ROTITI-216486 format. One line per 3 residues: their letters; for each residue y, z, x of C-alpha. Coordinates in steps of 0.05 Angstrom, whole numbers. Example, Ala and Ser with C-alpha at 12.3 -4.5 7.8 and 13.67 -1.06 7.14 Angstrom:
AS	-90:156:246  -21:143:273
This chain:
XXX	3147:2560:1143  3209:2558:1195  3226:2621:1229
XXX	3291:2639:1255  3300:2643:1334  3325:2701:1373
XXX	3370:2666:1423  3368:2717:1473  3288:2711:1485
XXX	3280:2637:1457  3223:2676:1416  3217:2654:1335
XXX	3233:2723:1294  3165:2751:1271  3120:2710:1314
XXX	3074:2745:1354  3093:2758:1430  3045:2707:1467
XXX	3011:2732:1528  2966:2691:1577  2922:2729:1617
XXX	2894:2696:1686  2836:2717:1732  2801:2681:1784
XXX	2732:2693:1753  2695:2737:1706  2646:2768:1753
XXX	2611:2838:1730  2663:2896:1751  2720:2926:1729
XXX	2774:2869:1731  2731:2826:1688  2724:2886:1635
XXX	2794:2900:1640  2820:2836:1624  2773:2828:1562
XXX	2786:2892:1531  2864:2880:1534  2861:2806:1513
XXX	2820:2827:1449  2863:2899:1440  2928:2854:1438
XXX	2913:2798:1398  2927:2798:1325  2994:2824:1295
XXX	3046:2832:1352  3006:2794:1401  2971:2734:1405
XXX	2931:2738:1475  2891:2680:1511  2848:2689:1571
XXX	2848:2642:1627  2790:2645:1683  2762:2601:1741
XXX	2679:2601:1750  2634:2657:1773  2596:2642:1834
XXX	2523:2647:1844  2491:2710:1841  2553:2757:1819
XXX	2542:2768:1749  2579:2736:1690  2614:2780:1638
XXX	2628:2715:1594  2575:2745:1541  2612:2814:1542
XXX	2672:2779:1525  2643:2737:1470  2614:2796:1440
XXX	2687:2822:1437  2714:2762:1402  2740:2728:1466
XXX	2720:2659:1479  2758:2648:1553  2794:2583:1570
XXX	2757:2560:1637  2791:2530:1694  2743:2498:1741
XXX	2793:2485:1792  2805:2565:1794  2760:2592:1843
XXX	2758:2643:1891  2746:2611:1955  2810:2582:1990
XXX	2803:2506:1990  2883:2476:1994  2862:2405:1941
XXX	2821:2449:1895  2878:2507:1896  2930:2448:1889
XXX	2890:2422:1827  2883:2498:1798  2960:2503:1805
XXX	2965:2438:1759  2919:2463:1718  2955:2529:1699
XXX	3023:2500:1698  2991:2450:1643  2961:2500:1610
XXX	3029:2545:1609  3072:2485:1589  3025:2469:1525
XXX	3015:2549:1503  3088:2564:1520  3071:2645:1534
XXX	3127:2690:1537  3086:2740:1580  3039:2715:1637
XXX	2998:2774:1671  2950:2762:1727  2891:2790:1757
XXX	2865:2789:1826  2885:2752:1886  2882:2679:1881
XXX	2895:2679:1805  2956:2724:1821  2981:2679:1868
XXX	2973:2610:1834  2989:2641:1763  3046:2666:1780
XXX	3074:2612:1819  3054:2568:1756  3081:2616:1713
XXX	3151:2610:1753  3152:2530:1757  3138:2534:1679
XXX	3197:2575:1661  3154:2632:1635  3199:2690:1617
XXX	3160:2751:1637  3108:2753:1694  3065:2809:1710
XXX	3006:2823:1765  2952:2874:1766  2930:2892:1834
XXX	2854:2927:1822  2854:2936:1893  2874:2895:1950
XXX	2848:2863:2008  2891:2889:2068  2836:2933:2096
XXX	2760:2928:2103  2761:2851:2079  2784:2802:2140
XXX	2806:2812:2211  2878:2823:2230  2908:2747:2230
XXX	2878:2741:2162  2895:2800:2135  2972:2787:2161
XXX	2972:2720:2124  2955:2756:2057  3005:2811:2060
XXX	3055:2753:2067  3030:2717:2017  3027:2778:1967
XXX	3102:2790:1985  3118:2719:1969  3085:2729:1899
XXX	3110:2795:1885  3184:2764:1890  3158:2720:1829
XXX	3141:2778:1783  3177:2824:1747  3125:2880:1751
XXX	3067:2899:1790  3012:2940:1767  2964:2986:1805
XXX	2904:3028:1767  2917:3089:1815  2977:3122:1856
XXX	2944:3113:1924  2936:3041:1911  3008:3036:1890
XXX	3028:3079:1956  2988:3025:1999  3028:2969:1967
XXX	3092:3007:1983  3064:3021:2055  3049:2947:2062
XXX	3122:2926:2040  3090:2884:1987  3143:2896:1931
XXX	3210:2953:1922  3179:3027:1892  3216:3016:1835
XXX	3177:2945:1822  3104:2977:1820  3077:3019:1764
XXX	3016:3057:1752  2977:3039:1692  2907:3064:1704
XXX	2835:3031:1678  2811:3036:1613  2732:3025:1596
XXX	2692:3030:1540  2668:3104:1554  2643:3122:1487
XXX	2565:3093:1496  2561:3135:1553  2574:3205:1518
XXX	2502:3202:1490  2479:3184:1545  2427:3239:1553
XXX	2388:3211:1489  2364:3156:1550  2337:3206:1594
XXX	2269:3192:1627  2271:3116:1600  2289:3089:1671
XXX	2244:3131:1706  2182:3114:1664  2209:3037:1674
XXX	2208:3050:1751  2145:3095:1754  2182:3153:1781
XXX	2161:3219:1759  2204:3267:1724  2207:3315:1779
XXX	2233:3270:1836  2300:3270:1849  2338:3202:1833
XXX	2397:3180:1870  2436:3118:1847  2488:3069:1873
XXX	2519:3012:1820  2558:2953:1844  2558:2888:1872
XXX	2519:2873:1935  2579:2851:1984  2599:2876:2049
XXX	2660:2917:2021  2611:2962:1987  2576:2982:2051
XXX	2500:2991:2022  2478:2991:2095  2506:3063:2096
XXX	2480:3075:2037  2415:3061:2057  2418:3091:2124
XXX	2444:3159:2085  2381:3146:2040  2334:3147:2099
XXX	2362:3225:2119  2355:3249:2057  2284:3226:2048
XXX	2277:3268:2116  2297:3326:2087  2277:3318:2015
XXX	2217:3277:2006  2218:3274:1935  2282:3237:1933
XXX	2276:3170:1910  2335:3112:1902  2361:3057:1858
XXX	2408:3010:1881  2439:2974:1806  2474:2900:1823
XXX	2465:2839:1860  2493:2797:1904  2497:2758:1967
XXX	2465:2814:2014  2405:2830:1973  2356:2799:2018
XXX	2390:2830:2080  2393:2899:2046  2320:2895:2020
XXX	2302:2878:2100  2340:2936:2120  2302:2985:2068
XXX	2232:2960:2104  2267:2970:2177  2287:3043:2157
XXX	2217:3051:2130  2247:3067:2063  2225:3006:2022
XXX	2178:3049:1980  2226:3098:1957  2286:3044:1942
XXX	2288:3004:1879  2323:2945:1870  2345:2924:1795
XXX	2391:2871:1796  2448:2867:1746  2429:2916:1689
XXX	2479:2916:1623  2443:2986:1598  2483:3029:1638
XXX	2475:3084:1594  2403:3086:1609  2415:3082:1687
XXX	2470:3144:1684  2418:3184:1643  2370:3188:1697
XXX	2406:3195:1753  2414:3265:1791  2469:3241:1832
XXX	2518:3179:1837  2540:3147:1903  2596:3107:1927
XXX	2588:3089:2001  2650:3032:1997  2700:3019:2055
XXX	2752:3004:2003  2768:3009:1932  2812:3002:1876
XXX	2790:3047:1823  2719:3057:1820  2686:3036:1750
XXX	2620:3064:1771  2649:3139:1786  2684:3133:1720
XXX	2620:3115:1679  2585:3173:1719  2638:3224:1707
XXX	2635:3201:1637  2560:3211:1634  2558:3277:1667
XXX	2532:3260:1735  2549:3288:1794  2586:3239:1846
XXX	2592:3229:1918  2639:3183:1949  2671:3157:2011
XXX	2746:3178:2012  2776:3104:2003  2829:3067:1968
XXX	2832:3102:1894  2773:3140:1901  2805:3207:1914
XXX	2853:3198:1845  2786:3195:1804  2752:3249:1839
XXX	2817:3296:1833  2819:3304:1913  2746:3330:1912
XXX	2749:3368:1845  2708:3330:1804  2659:3307:1866
XXX	2641:3307:1932  2686:3267:1984  2664:3246:2054
XXX	2693:3199:2108  2675:3122:2111  2631:3099:2155
XXX	2599:3167:2167  2522:3163:2141  2508:3231:2171
XXX	2558:3259:2133  2544:3228:2063  2469:3246:2067
XXX	2486:3318:2081  2534:3320:2020  2481:3275:1978
XXX	2434:3341:1999  2474:3391:1975  2494:3354:1911
XXX	2425:3349:1896  2403:3422:1916  2467:3452:1891
XXX	2487:3409:1828  2567:3423:1808  2576:3473:1749
XXX	2624:3479:1700  2674:3427:1733  2625:3368:1703
XXX	2646:3378:1638  2722:3383:1657  2714:3324:1690
XXX	2679:3289:1628  2728:3309:1587  2786:3284:1642
XXX	2757:3212:1651  2751:3205:1574  2821:3220:1561
XXX	2848:3184:1617  2805:3121:1631  2794:3100:1556
XXX	2800:3032:1531  2849:3055:1473  2894:3086:1517
XXX	2897:3020:1565  2915:2975:1510  2967:3033:1484
XXX	3000:3036:1546  3002:2957:1563  3035:2946:1496
XXX	3088:2994:1507  3100:2962:1573  3102:2889:1547
XXX	3149:2910:1492  3195:2941:1540  3193:2882:1584
XXX	3206:2835:1528  3260:2873:1499  3296:2879:1573
XXX	3290:2804:1573  3337:2800:1512  3382:2851:1539
XXX	3395:2814:1600  3406:2756:1570  3458:2779:1519
XX	3490:2811:1584  3504:2749:1623
């Protein structure tokens, strides 16, 4: 059965809008979860979505199983890698262009830096009608030296010219992009992250399970940090603060959830600081409801963040939060209304805020925070927002074509 063609867009009337989503790799974290939820939620009916990804490196954790559980089988492009390597990147560009020529997407939506640059360039070379990119955070602070940072800024400015719309998960990340002159303000929009938060609503049913597993007593206060063990997360700061907390509160214990390239170095630091018997490294965990159920405080010590998934999850589970005031964190914590904010690279201030939280847990605002994050950061809201954006961009393309 043939379809009539809408000449203003080139899309057959009645045919779903084809979306190709591209991400550098499906490592554990917010961006990976984000692309899976969007691909699954915008597949069927008015949309037909496919997810293209590169390969995960060692110790990062892989979200492919999560994707498959949502009915998504990503197309893996081996030449799409995180590391900069000109010959491999060229193969990645060629591979992406080939996939786009075959699939003929109406919209290409890229996520993360490498996929964002190569994917947008491939989309422009392939004549894709609509190109969208999401900055889940950015690498303009805390990642590289001044020279490398200038190169990345220049590349992002170039890639922004290939984009119809640039998305950020928070207003502060949007402001950063404007300040770095990545794109004109009217081209940058905010669509908050969306997460599957329903399972955290009943996390109290798991209370006590983690403590029994780790052999911590119910009376010991438990402080946790959840995330990749990579430099930007500044776990060293967390451990330095933990030592100070332990000096003041001998019953305090600490759990580091996640894995990564710095694990052995961080375990050595815990021994050097004399707190190895108080700190447990769990590696990657999927049973996060069980983790949050037993935490007396969730800490984030990063030197840069986009929208922190662990903070959203903790608030949804009713766990008090202490964090460095970086990136999009103040947006999530409502400038301190929903958690304690401290300066970056200040272990003494971080420790003081943890101690205050453990001894004087927040009261009524915890329930308000729980309800706010569940309404603002749920996956249904994210899918609805993206649906509206895609339809707006595609209809706008038709209006522009008719006006020529």
